[in-house]
Each structure stands twice: as structure tokens, then as C-alpha cells.
DRENNULUM-467648 format. One record per residue (C-alpha): residue number from 0; residue in one letter; x, y, z. Coordinates in nm, 2 decimals. Each point is the difference from the previous one (the first is absolute). Last residue first. Layout:
% residues N
[NUM; A; [X; Y; Z]]
...
% end
This chain:
% residues 483
[482; A; [-7.52; 3.69; 5.70]]
[481; K; [-0.32; 0.22; 0.03]]
[480; A; [-0.23; 0.00; -0.28]]
[479; G; [0.02; 0.24; -0.33]]
[478; K; [-0.29; 0.13; -0.07]]
[477; G; [0.08; 0.12; -0.35]]
[476; K; [-0.07; -0.33; -0.15]]
[475; P; [-0.32; -0.15; 0.11]]
[474; V; [0.08; -0.29; 0.32]]
[473; V; [-0.18; -0.32; -0.15]]
[472; E; [-0.18; -0.14; 0.31]]
[471; E; [-0.32; 0.09; -0.07]]
[470; P; [0.01; -0.21; -0.34]]
[469; K; [0.11; -0.32; 0.13]]
[468; V; [0.37; -0.15; -0.02]]
[467; E; [-0.02; -0.37; -0.07]]
[466; E; [0.25; -0.25; 0.14]]
[465; A; [0.29; -0.14; -0.22]]
[464; A; [0.02; -0.32; -0.03]]
[463; P; [0.27; -0.17; 0.21]]
[462; V; [0.32; -0.18; -0.20]]
[461; T; [0.11; -0.34; 0.02]]
[460; V; [0.36; -0.10; -0.02]]
[459; P; [0.02; -0.31; -0.20]]
[458; R; [0.27; -0.30; 0.22]]
[457; N; [0.30; 0.01; -0.20]]
[456; H; [0.24; 0.14; 0.28]]
[455; V; [-0.21; -0.26; 0.25]]
[454; K; [0.08; -0.31; -0.27]]
[453; E; [0.34; 0.11; 0.00]]
[452; E; [0.05; -0.01; 0.33]]
[451; V; [-0.17; -0.35; 0.05]]
[450; W; [0.24; -0.09; -0.27]]
[449; L; [0.33; 0.12; 0.14]]
[448; L; [-0.14; -0.16; 0.34]]
[447; P; [-0.05; -0.38; -0.13]]
[446; F; [0.35; 0.07; -0.20]]
[445; I; [0.19; 0.06; 0.29]]
[444; L; [0.28; -0.27; -0.09]]
[443; L; [-0.05; 0.05; -0.36]]
[442; D; [0.13; 0.37; 0.06]]
[441; Y; [0.28; -0.11; 0.16]]
[440; V; [0.09; -0.22; -0.32]]
[439; G; [-0.03; 0.29; -0.25]]
[438; N; [0.22; 0.20; 0.25]]
[437; I; [0.25; -0.25; -0.03]]
[436; F; [-0.03; -0.07; -0.41]]
[435; K; [0.03; 0.38; -0.02]]
[434; G; [0.31; 0.00; 0.22]]
[433; L; [0.09; -0.31; -0.18]]
[432; Q; [-0.02; 0.28; -0.31]]
[431; L; [0.18; 0.25; 0.11]]
[430; A; [0.30; -0.26; 0.08]]
[429; V; [-0.01; -0.21; -0.34]]
[428; Y; [0.06; 0.43; -0.17]]
[427; G; [0.32; 0.01; 0.24]]
[426; S; [0.13; -0.33; -0.08]]
[425; I; [-0.09; 0.02; -0.35]]
[424; R; [0.26; 0.36; 0.02]]
[423; F; [0.26; -0.23; 0.26]]
[422; I; [-0.03; -0.26; -0.29]]
[421; V; [0.09; 0.24; -0.28]]
[420; A; [0.32; 0.19; 0.17]]
[419; V; [0.08; -0.34; 0.06]]
[418; A; [0.01; -0.09; -0.40]]
[417; R; [0.19; 0.31; -0.03]]
[416; L; [0.25; 0.02; 0.26]]
[415; V; [0.10; -0.36; -0.15]]
[414; S; [0.01; 0.11; -0.36]]
[413; T; [0.22; 0.27; 0.08]]
[412; L; [0.24; -0.23; 0.23]]
[411; L; [0.04; -0.28; -0.32]]
[410; L; [0.07; 0.32; -0.25]]
[409; G; [0.26; 0.12; 0.25]]
[408; L; [0.13; -0.31; 0.04]]
[407; L; [-0.01; -0.09; -0.37]]
[406; T; [0.25; 0.35; -0.04]]
[405; R; [0.21; -0.06; 0.30]]
[404; G; [0.04; -0.39; -0.24]]
[403; S; [0.08; 0.16; -0.32]]
[402; Q; [0.30; 0.15; 0.17]]
[401; V; [0.11; -0.25; 0.21]]
[400; F; [-0.07; -0.33; -0.26]]
[399; S; [0.18; 0.29; -0.23]]
[398; E; [0.33; 0.06; 0.20]]
[397; L; [-0.01; -0.43; 0.08]]
[396; P; [0.01; -0.09; -0.33]]
[395; I; [0.33; 0.19; -0.08]]
[394; A; [0.13; -0.10; 0.32]]
[393; I; [-0.01; -0.36; -0.06]]
[392; F; [0.26; 0.09; -0.21]]
[391; T; [0.22; -0.14; 0.24]]
[390; L; [-0.13; -0.35; 0.05]]
[389; A; [0.15; -0.08; -0.35]]
[388; F; [0.38; 0.09; 0.16]]
[387; P; [-0.11; -0.22; 0.26]]
[386; L; [-0.06; -0.29; -0.19]]
[385; I; [0.21; -0.01; -0.26]]
[384; F; [0.33; -0.14; 0.25]]
[383; G; [-0.24; -0.25; 0.20]]
[382; L; [-0.13; -0.09; -0.29]]
[381; V; [0.29; -0.06; -0.23]]
[380; M; [0.12; -0.23; 0.33]]
[379; Q; [-0.31; -0.22; -0.02]]
[378; G; [0.05; -0.05; -0.37]]
[377; V; [0.37; -0.09; 0.02]]
[376; M; [-0.11; -0.26; 0.34]]
[375; P; [-0.31; -0.13; -0.23]]
[374; I; [0.25; -0.07; -0.26]]
[373; L; [0.28; -0.17; 0.20]]
[372; S; [-0.26; -0.19; 0.19]]
[371; A; [0.03; -0.35; -0.21]]
[370; G; [0.38; 0.02; -0.01]]
[369; G; [0.01; -0.04; 0.35]]
[368; D; [-0.13; -0.33; 0.07]]
[367; T; [-0.07; -0.08; 0.37]]
[366; V; [-0.12; -0.33; 0.16]]
[365; A; [-0.05; -0.07; 0.39]]
[364; E; [-0.07; -0.36; 0.04]]
[363; A; [-0.32; -0.06; 0.13]]
[362; G; [-0.10; -0.05; 0.35]]
[361; A; [-0.24; 0.31; 0.05]]
[360; L; [0.23; 0.27; 0.18]]
[359; T; [0.26; -0.10; -0.26]]
[358; Q; [-0.26; 0.09; -0.24]]
[357; R; [-0.12; 0.34; 0.20]]
[356; L; [0.39; 0.06; 0.01]]
[355; A; [0.07; -0.01; -0.34]]
[354; A; [-0.27; 0.23; -0.09]]
[353; L; [0.12; 0.24; 0.30]]
[352; D; [0.31; 0.01; -0.18]]
[351; A; [-0.15; 0.04; -0.37]]
[350; A; [-0.19; 0.29; 0.11]]
[349; I; [0.28; 0.16; 0.19]]
[348; Q; [0.23; -0.04; -0.33]]
[347; D; [-0.26; 0.14; -0.21]]
[346; R; [-0.10; 0.27; 0.26]]
[345; M; [0.39; 0.11; 0.00]]
[344; F; [0.02; 0.14; -0.37]]
[343; A; [-0.28; 0.13; 0.06]]
[342; L; [0.15; 0.17; 0.32]]
[341; A; [0.27; 0.12; -0.18]]
[340; S; [-0.19; 0.16; -0.33]]
[339; E; [-0.19; 0.18; 0.30]]
[338; V; [0.29; 0.14; 0.16]]
[337; G; [0.14; 0.13; -0.41]]
[336; A; [-0.40; 0.18; -0.02]]
[335; L; [0.10; 0.16; 0.40]]
[334; L; [0.30; 0.15; -0.16]]
[333; F; [-0.08; 0.12; -0.32]]
[332; L; [-0.37; 0.15; 0.21]]
[331; I; [0.26; 0.16; 0.22]]
[330; S; [0.24; 0.12; -0.29]]
[329; F; [-0.30; 0.16; -0.21]]
[328; A; [-0.12; 0.19; 0.36]]
[327; V; [0.35; 0.11; 0.01]]
[326; W; [0.01; 0.10; -0.37]]
[325; A; [-0.31; 0.17; 0.02]]
[324; L; [0.05; 0.16; 0.34]]
[323; R; [0.35; 0.16; -0.19]]
[322; I; [-0.21; 0.11; -0.28]]
[321; R; [-0.22; 0.20; 0.22]]
[320; Q; [0.23; 0.19; 0.18]]
[319; R; [0.19; 0.08; -0.33]]
[318; D; [-0.32; 0.12; -0.15]]
[317; D; [-0.14; 0.18; 0.29]]
[316; L; [-0.28; -0.12; 0.22]]
[315; G; [-0.37; 0.12; -0.09]]
[314; A; [-0.08; -0.34; -0.12]]
[313; I; [0.12; -0.19; 0.34]]
[312; L; [-0.22; 0.24; 0.21]]
[311; P; [-0.28; -0.06; -0.23]]
[310; F; [-0.04; -0.35; 0.05]]
[309; L; [-0.25; -0.18; -0.19]]
[308; R; [0.08; 0.18; -0.32]]
[307; T; [0.15; -0.30; -0.26]]
[306; I; [0.21; -0.03; -0.26]]
[305; R; [0.21; 0.24; 0.14]]
[304; L; [0.35; -0.16; -0.01]]
[303; A; [0.00; -0.01; 0.41]]
[302; E; [-0.37; -0.05; 0.04]]
[301; M; [0.04; -0.33; -0.22]]
[300; L; [0.31; -0.09; 0.18]]
[299; F; [-0.14; 0.06; 0.34]]
[298; L; [-0.30; -0.20; -0.09]]
[297; G; [0.22; -0.27; -0.05]]
[296; M; [0.17; 0.07; 0.31]]
[295; A; [-0.28; -0.05; 0.14]]
[294; I; [-0.13; -0.28; -0.17]]
[293; E; [0.36; -0.20; 0.05]]
[292; V; [-0.06; 0.08; 0.40]]
[291; L; [-0.32; -0.16; -0.03]]
[290; I; [0.10; -0.32; -0.12]]
[289; I; [0.31; -0.04; 0.22]]
[288; V; [-0.27; 0.10; 0.30]]
[287; L; [-0.20; -0.31; -0.16]]
[286; A; [0.27; -0.23; 0.00]]
[285; A; [0.12; 0.10; 0.40]]
[284; V; [-0.39; -0.02; 0.06]]
[283; D; [-0.01; -0.35; -0.16]]
[282; S; [0.36; -0.12; 0.17]]
[281; T; [-0.13; 0.11; 0.34]]
[280; K; [-0.30; -0.24; -0.02]]
[279; F; [-0.31; 0.17; 0.12]]
[278; S; [-0.25; -0.04; 0.34]]
[277; G; [0.22; 0.25; 0.23]]
[276; I; [0.34; 0.07; -0.22]]
[275; Y; [0.12; -0.41; -0.03]]
[274; S; [0.30; -0.15; -0.02]]
[273; G; [0.02; -0.38; -0.07]]
[272; G; [0.15; 0.07; -0.34]]
[271; G; [0.30; 0.21; 0.08]]
[270; V; [0.10; 0.30; -0.13]]
[269; M; [0.21; -0.09; -0.27]]
[268; E; [-0.10; -0.33; -0.07]]
[267; S; [-0.39; 0.08; -0.02]]
[266; M; [0.08; 0.28; -0.24]]
[265; P; [0.07; -0.29; -0.23]]
[264; L; [-0.36; -0.09; 0.03]]
[263; A; [-0.14; 0.36; -0.06]]
[262; I; [0.16; 0.11; -0.26]]
[261; L; [-0.16; -0.17; -0.30]]
[260; N; [-0.34; 0.02; 0.13]]
[259; F; [0.01; 0.35; 0.08]]
[258; N; [0.11; 0.08; -0.34]]
[257; I; [-0.27; -0.23; -0.13]]
[256; M; [-0.26; 0.22; 0.21]]
[255; A; [0.18; 0.34; -0.10]]
[254; G; [-0.12; -0.11; -0.37]]
[253; G; [-0.35; -0.06; 0.10]]
[252; V; [-0.03; 0.34; 0.20]]
[251; A; [0.14; 0.19; -0.35]]
[250; I; [-0.26; -0.22; -0.17]]
[249; V; [-0.27; 0.17; 0.22]]
[248; M; [0.19; 0.32; -0.01]]
[247; V; [-0.03; -0.01; -0.37]]
[246; L; [-0.39; -0.06; 0.01]]
[245; G; [-0.07; 0.25; 0.20]]
[244; A; [0.22; 0.25; -0.12]]
[243; I; [-0.24; -0.09; -0.34]]
[242; V; [-0.37; 0.01; 0.20]]
[241; F; [0.16; 0.36; 0.18]]
[240; Q; [0.13; 0.12; -0.36]]
[239; T; [-0.37; -0.08; -0.15]]
[238; L; [-0.19; 0.23; 0.30]]
[237; S; [0.29; 0.26; 0.02]]
[236; S; [-0.09; 0.04; -0.40]]
[235; S; [-0.38; -0.02; 0.07]]
[234; T; [0.03; 0.26; 0.23]]
[233; L; [0.23; 0.24; -0.22]]
[232; R; [-0.23; 0.00; -0.30]]
[231; A; [-0.31; 0.13; 0.24]]
[230; V; [0.22; 0.22; 0.20]]
[229; A; [0.13; 0.12; -0.35]]
[228; Q; [-0.33; 0.03; -0.13]]
[227; E; [-0.13; 0.23; 0.33]]
[226; P; [0.37; 0.20; -0.03]]
[225; A; [-0.10; 0.13; -0.35]]
[224; S; [0.24; 0.34; -0.05]]
[223; R; [0.28; -0.18; 0.27]]
[222; M; [0.02; -0.35; -0.14]]
[221; A; [-0.08; 0.14; -0.37]]
[220; E; [0.32; 0.22; 0.02]]
[219; Y; [0.26; -0.29; 0.14]]
[218; E; [-0.18; -0.19; -0.25]]
[217; T; [0.08; 0.26; -0.27]]
[216; I; [0.40; 0.01; 0.18]]
[215; Q; [0.03; -0.35; -0.07]]
[214; K; [-0.06; -0.02; -0.33]]
[213; D; [0.18; 0.31; -0.06]]
[212; I; [0.33; -0.19; 0.13]]
[211; A; [-0.09; -0.31; -0.17]]
[210; Q; [-0.02; 0.24; -0.29]]
[209; A; [0.36; 0.17; 0.08]]
[208; R; [0.12; -0.37; 0.05]]
[207; T; [-0.07; -0.11; -0.34]]
[206; T; [0.17; 0.35; -0.15]]
[205; L; [0.31; -0.06; 0.19]]
[204; N; [0.02; -0.35; -0.15]]
[203; T; [-0.06; 0.16; -0.33]]
[202; I; [0.27; 0.24; 0.07]]
[201; Q; [0.19; -0.26; 0.11]]
[200; K; [-0.03; -0.26; -0.37]]
[199; D; [0.03; 0.32; -0.23]]
[198; V; [0.34; 0.10; 0.20]]
[197; S; [0.11; -0.39; -0.07]]
[196; T; [-0.15; 0.03; -0.33]]
[195; L; [0.18; 0.31; -0.07]]
[194; N; [0.34; -0.15; 0.14]]
[193; R; [-0.07; -0.32; -0.21]]
[192; R; [-0.02; 0.21; -0.33]]
[191; L; [0.32; 0.22; 0.08]]
[190; K; [0.20; -0.32; 0.08]]
[189; R; [-0.13; -0.16; -0.32]]
[188; W; [0.03; 0.30; -0.25]]
[187; H; [0.41; 0.02; 0.15]]
[186; P; [0.02; -0.34; -0.08]]
[185; M; [-0.11; 0.05; -0.35]]
[184; M; [0.22; 0.31; -0.03]]
[183; K; [0.33; -0.18; -0.10]]
[182; Q; [-0.20; -0.16; -0.31]]
[181; L; [-0.10; 0.27; -0.11]]
[180; L; [0.38; 0.13; 0.04]]
[179; S; [0.08; -0.31; -0.18]]
[178; H; [-0.23; 0.05; -0.27]]
[177; R; [0.11; 0.34; -0.06]]
[176; E; [0.38; -0.12; 0.00]]
[175; Q; [-0.10; -0.25; -0.30]]
[174; S; [-0.21; 0.28; -0.22]]
[173; Q; [0.32; 0.20; 0.03]]
[172; K; [0.23; -0.25; -0.11]]
[171; R; [-0.27; -0.06; -0.25]]
[170; Y; [0.01; 0.31; -0.11]]
[169; E; [0.35; 0.04; 0.00]]
[168; D; [0.08; -0.32; -0.23]]
[167; M; [-0.30; 0.10; -0.24]]
[166; A; [0.21; 0.33; -0.04]]
[165; Q; [0.33; -0.18; -0.09]]
[164; T; [-0.12; -0.26; -0.25]]
[163; H; [-0.20; 0.35; -0.14]]
[162; Q; [0.32; 0.20; 0.00]]
[161; T; [0.13; -0.29; -0.17]]
[160; E; [-0.27; -0.05; -0.27]]
[159; V; [-0.04; 0.38; -0.08]]
[158; A; [0.41; 0.00; -0.04]]
[157; R; [0.00; -0.28; -0.25]]
[156; K; [-0.33; 0.11; -0.16]]
[155; I; [0.21; 0.38; -0.03]]
[154; E; [0.27; -0.15; -0.16]]
[153; Q; [-0.17; -0.24; -0.24]]
[152; L; [-0.23; 0.36; -0.07]]
[151; I; [0.36; 0.19; -0.10]]
[150; S; [0.10; -0.25; -0.20]]
[149; A; [-0.33; -0.03; -0.22]]
[148; K; [0.01; 0.38; -0.02]]
[147; L; [0.35; -0.05; -0.15]]
[146; S; [-0.11; -0.24; -0.22]]
[145; D; [-0.32; 0.21; -0.16]]
[144; D; [0.25; 0.30; -0.09]]
[143; V; [-0.16; 0.29; 0.18]]
[142; K; [-0.37; 0.18; -0.01]]
[141; P; [0.00; 0.31; 0.27]]
[140; L; [-0.01; -0.14; 0.35]]
[139; E; [-0.40; 0.04; 0.22]]
[138; S; [0.05; -0.36; 0.00]]
[137; I; [0.35; 0.05; 0.14]]
[136; A; [-0.14; 0.18; 0.27]]
[135; T; [-0.30; -0.17; 0.11]]
[134; V; [0.19; -0.32; 0.02]]
[133; A; [0.30; 0.19; 0.23]]
[132; Q; [-0.31; 0.15; 0.24]]
[131; I; [-0.15; -0.37; 0.06]]
[130; W; [0.37; -0.11; 0.03]]
[129; E; [-0.01; 0.19; 0.37]]
[128; P; [-0.18; -0.27; 0.13]]
[127; P; [-0.35; 0.15; 0.17]]
[126; T; [0.08; -0.07; 0.40]]
[125; P; [-0.14; -0.31; 0.15]]
[124; P; [-0.34; 0.08; 0.19]]
[123; A; [0.03; 0.01; 0.38]]
[122; D; [-0.18; -0.30; 0.20]]
[121; A; [-0.03; 0.13; 0.36]]
[120; S; [0.20; -0.21; 0.22]]
[119; K; [0.21; 0.23; 0.19]]
[118; Q; [-0.32; 0.22; 0.06]]
[117; Y; [-0.18; -0.29; 0.13]]
[116; D; [0.35; -0.06; 0.19]]
[115; E; [-0.06; 0.32; 0.14]]
[114; D; [-0.36; -0.03; 0.08]]
[113; L; [0.00; -0.33; 0.21]]
[112; K; [0.32; 0.15; 0.21]]
[111; L; [-0.27; 0.28; 0.09]]
[110; V; [-0.29; -0.20; 0.08]]
[109; M; [0.29; -0.25; 0.21]]
[108; D; [0.12; 0.30; 0.22]]
[107; A; [-0.33; 0.14; 0.04]]
[106; M; [-0.12; -0.34; 0.09]]
[105; N; [0.31; -0.06; 0.27]]
[104; R; [-0.13; 0.38; 0.12]]
[103; H; [-0.33; -0.12; 0.07]]
[102; L; [0.08; -0.33; 0.14]]
[101; A; [0.27; 0.20; 0.23]]
[100; P; [-0.30; 0.22; 0.08]]
[99; Y; [-0.22; -0.29; 0.05]]
[98; N; [0.16; -0.16; 0.23]]
[97; Q; [-0.20; 0.09; 0.32]]
[96; L; [-0.31; -0.11; -0.24]]
[95; D; [-0.02; -0.37; 0.06]]
[94; R; [0.10; -0.09; 0.35]]
[93; Q; [-0.10; 0.32; 0.18]]
[92; V; [-0.29; 0.05; -0.20]]
[91; A; [-0.12; -0.33; 0.02]]
[90; A; [0.03; 0.03; 0.40]]
[89; E; [-0.16; 0.27; 0.03]]
[88; V; [-0.31; -0.08; -0.17]]
[87; R; [0.00; -0.37; 0.21]]
[86; Q; [0.04; 0.23; 0.31]]
[85; F; [-0.35; 0.24; -0.17]]
[84; E; [-0.17; -0.37; -0.10]]
[83; R; [0.08; -0.10; 0.39]]
[82; E; [-0.10; 0.33; 0.15]]
[81; L; [-0.29; 0.04; -0.22]]
[80; E; [-0.10; -0.39; 0.12]]
[79; Q; [0.05; 0.12; 0.36]]
[78; E; [-0.21; 0.29; -0.03]]
[77; A; [-0.26; -0.19; -0.13]]
[76; A; [0.02; -0.27; 0.28]]
[75; E; [-0.01; 0.32; 0.25]]
[74; A; [-0.29; 0.12; -0.18]]
[73; G; [-0.22; -0.35; 0.03]]
[72; S; [0.15; -0.01; 0.37]]
[71; A; [-0.11; 0.34; 0.04]]
[70; L; [-0.33; -0.06; -0.18]]
[69; L; [-0.12; -0.33; 0.17]]
[68; V; [0.11; 0.15; 0.36]]
[67; E; [-0.21; 0.29; -0.03]]
[66; R; [-0.32; -0.22; -0.10]]
[65; N; [0.10; -0.23; 0.26]]
[64; R; [-0.05; 0.27; 0.25]]
[63; Q; [-0.26; 0.13; -0.15]]
[62; Q; [-0.16; -0.34; 0.00]]
[61; V; [0.11; 0.00; 0.39]]
[60; R; [-0.16; 0.37; 0.08]]
[59; E; [-0.31; -0.11; -0.21]]
[58; E; [-0.02; -0.34; 0.23]]
[57; A; [0.02; 0.21; 0.31]]
[56; Q; [-0.32; 0.23; -0.10]]
[55; L; [-0.17; -0.31; -0.06]]
[54; I; [0.11; -0.15; 0.36]]
[53; S; [-0.14; 0.34; 0.11]]
[52; R; [-0.29; -0.02; -0.16]]
[51; S; [-0.05; -0.38; 0.09]]
[50; A; [0.03; 0.09; 0.35]]
[49; L; [-0.21; 0.30; -0.01]]
[48; R; [-0.28; -0.24; -0.11]]
[47; L; [0.03; -0.25; 0.27]]
[46; A; [-0.01; 0.28; 0.24]]
[45; D; [-0.29; 0.16; -0.15]]
[44; A; [-0.18; -0.35; 0.00]]
[43; I; [0.09; -0.06; 0.31]]
[42; A; [-0.14; 0.31; 0.15]]
[41; R; [-0.32; -0.07; -0.21]]
[40; S; [-0.06; -0.29; 0.10]]
[39; A; [0.07; 0.11; 0.40]]
[38; A; [-0.20; 0.27; -0.06]]
[37; R; [-0.32; -0.20; -0.14]]
[36; V; [0.04; -0.24; 0.25]]
[35; A; [-0.01; 0.24; 0.29]]
[34; N; [-0.31; 0.21; -0.18]]
[33; H; [-0.15; -0.31; -0.05]]
[32; A; [-0.02; -0.13; 0.38]]
[31; Q; [-0.05; 0.40; 0.09]]
[30; R; [-0.36; -0.03; -0.23]]
[29; R; [-0.06; -0.35; 0.08]]
[28; G; [0.01; 0.05; 0.39]]
[27; V; [-0.38; 0.00; 0.12]]
[26; Y; [-0.03; -0.28; -0.27]]
[25; L; [0.27; -0.21; 0.15]]
[24; L; [-0.12; 0.06; 0.34]]
[23; V; [-0.35; -0.10; -0.12]]
[22; V; [0.14; -0.31; -0.15]]
[21; L; [0.16; -0.11; 0.28]]
[20; L; [-0.31; 0.07; 0.21]]
[19; V; [-0.18; -0.20; -0.19]]
[18; L; [0.23; -0.29; -0.03]]
[17; L; [0.00; 0.00; 0.39]]
[16; L; [-0.36; -0.01; 0.01]]
[15; P; [0.02; -0.30; -0.24]]
[14; V; [0.30; -0.17; 0.26]]
[13; M; [-0.20; 0.08; 0.34]]
[12; L; [-0.31; -0.19; -0.10]]
[11; A; [0.16; -0.34; -0.06]]
[10; P; [0.22; 0.08; 0.35]]
[9; P; [-0.33; 0.03; 0.23]]
[8; G; [-0.08; 0.30; 0.20]]
[7; P; [0.28; 0.21; 0.20]]
[6; L; [0.34; 0.01; -0.14]]
[5; L; [0.30; -0.14; 0.20]]
[4; S; [-0.05; -0.33; -0.26]]
[3; L; [0.07; 0.19; -0.30]]
[2; T; [0.27; 0.13; 0.14]]
[1; N; [0.15; -0.37; 0.05]]
[0; M; [-0.15; -0.10; -0.39]]
% end
């Protein structure tokens, strides 16, 4: 308004004049303004599109990296399983089949002994008695006096009966010896049968191990030949392991909290209940440090036993150093468990003393009952000794949680990058449409002049009629005029 007051003429007329002047200026610079808006929107859209393409390329690299990590972890797990199976086969061979030569020699000796006893126990038919020949000879003699023949036959009968009795006694004696030999063979048969059953069981065990190894090798080859299916299966398995390991970790955290509450109060008697480290009590910090040291010793023990593989350096030690490390970790863990058990014993007494002190300060008579606190005290001591060893096994779900968490983190990063790329691409499209919208608003401000321009351009053009040419003015052919 101050500017309008400086212009000549009344201000009420200057405002429309300035608006008309502004519209004319906008109309004159319409092409340049459109080009500027179009160039700016195109530049923003291209920048966003390039950023989206770069993010998609990064997402592809992360996805490829996740794929390689999954395949590597799956191959490593399969190789570890194969290694364990081969170790079991080696242990079974050393345990069961290292004595096979001695067992084979023993079985051969028993078979030879059984064969000899069997040959001795063969039922040989008795030899034919000699009286048969005598009877045959007497029957062929010519006829003599009947009394003489009767006496001879009587003598023969008596001799035959005597010989028959002796033959039967001898046969019974031989049969008894054969039965005795057969009875002595029974323990050898039973022992041979036990040996054969043991060998069959050992061979069956080795066959089962071999089938397990074949299955692992088949899965390993399938993983190498069909990586996409293996990646999908390993991804699903990793997510399942992440959930299960997370639940077990929550349970372990609950056990650690119970362990912390068991030893936090007694630690105040050791380090002082009135000292602080920052805003935390020194007794609470000391109890937390003890629990963390127990967890660390448990991790080292599991690593030394090669149950987990979180620290490749420990797994790479030779067997002697690894066993020493395992014994050191177990000794420290055992000592800390004993300390916690003693602290749990002190906790019950300290809690009783504090309760008596509160009753005394309140003006009531302190009541102590030692027999009622015996069972809780024993339970606290047992918990204080068992919980450190229970926390040792947190290394197993921790390893699974870390490995599966890496896969899950890669999947989340891939999803985030893809979402950002889509947002950038949509933003580029919006930038293009916004440039068109700004140009449309610009044209809307100067639409009167654009309307006039359109009417001018669309005006019909009148073509003048051709003038008539007189016959005498026509130049005959052949007599050209000057150009």
C-alpha cells in the first residue's frame, strides 16, 4: 500500500493495473517458467529414480550375501554333522571291532573244539556179536545126537546172554560219554551264539551309521545342486531356530534373575551395603558380575568341549590345551557355584536378622523360629549351587540365536531397502506430476491471455479470390517473356 501511494493516480485504480501487468509479465515468461518447472521436476525425479535403482542394487547385493551366508552355514552344519557321524563310526569301530581278530580266533577255536566233540559223540553202531557166526556154523553141522546138540545150544545161549549183557553195558557207557560230551558242548554253543549276536549288533550299528552318513551326503549334494530350494529351507529353519532360541534365552534370563536375587542381599555383607557405583549399589553390581563370569565360564566350557563354535580360536586348539581349558573353566564354575551356595545360606540368616530388626524398631518383640526356615534355606542352597551349572547351557541357544539372528537381520535389511527404493520411485513419479501441476496452476493464473491467444490462433483465415486474366494478356507458348 505504501508502494501504491507513491504511484500517480488513485490507489483503487492502481491495484487492477498492477494485476493486469503481473498477468502480462507471467504470460510473457510462460515458456521459460514452464521449462524451469519441468527441468526441476525432471531433475528431482531422475535423482530419486537413480537413488531407487542404487538402493535396489544394494538390496540385491544384501540378498546375494544372505544367500551365500545361508548356503555357507547350511554346508557348515552338514559338514559338522558328517564329521560327527564319522567320529561316531570311528569310535564304534575302535570300540567294537578292534578286538575282532581275537574274537575271530576264539570263535575258530570254539568251532574246532565243537567239531572234535561232535566227532567223538557220534553214535557208532555196536559190532555184530561173534555168536552169530557160531550159530551159523552149528546149523550147518550134520545131524548128531539131540542131547549133544541141546547141550551145545545151552552153552551157546549162556555165552550169548553174557556177551549181550557186556555189550549193552558197554553201549550204555559209550552213550553216557557221548551225552556228557554233548552237555559240555552247550556252554560253547551259548558263548558262540552270544559272540555272533554281538557281532551282528555291531554290524547293524555300523550299517545304521552308514545310512545316516548316506542321508547327510544326499542332503549336502541336494544343497549344492539345488541352491534355491536349500535357501528357502534354510531360511525357514533359521526363523524357527530364532524363535525357539529366543524363548530359551528368555527362560535363561529368568533363571539369571532368580540367581541374582539369591546372592544380591548377601553380597551387601561382603562389599558393604552403603557403597554405590554411580546410581547402582555395589552389592548388585558384584552379584551381576559373578553371574556374568559364570555365564562366561559356561561358554568357555562348552567351547572347549566342542559343543558350540562361537570362538574358532578355542575350537582350533589341540586336544591337550582344550582339555586343560575345559578343566579350568569347570573348576572356576564349581568354585563360583559353591560361593553362591554359601551366599544363599547367608541370605536366609540376613533376611531373618533384618526381619527381627524391623520388629524391634517397630516396638514389637522379635520372634525367631529357626526350624521353620530350614527347608527354605536348604532349597536356596541347592538353587545357588545348581543355577550356575544350568546357566552353562545358555551357550547352546545363544549360538543358535546369533546364527539365526544374522539371517533374520539380513532379511529385515533387504525388506527395508526394498521399501525405501519403492518410496523413492513413488516420490520421483510424484515430483513429475507435481511439476505438471505447478505448470497447470501457472497457466490458470494467466488463462485470459491464453484464451485470447487460442482464439487468435483458431481464427479462420480468408483466402482472396484469384483475379481474372484477360485473353490478350496470356503469353503464347514459344514466345517466352523475360524472366
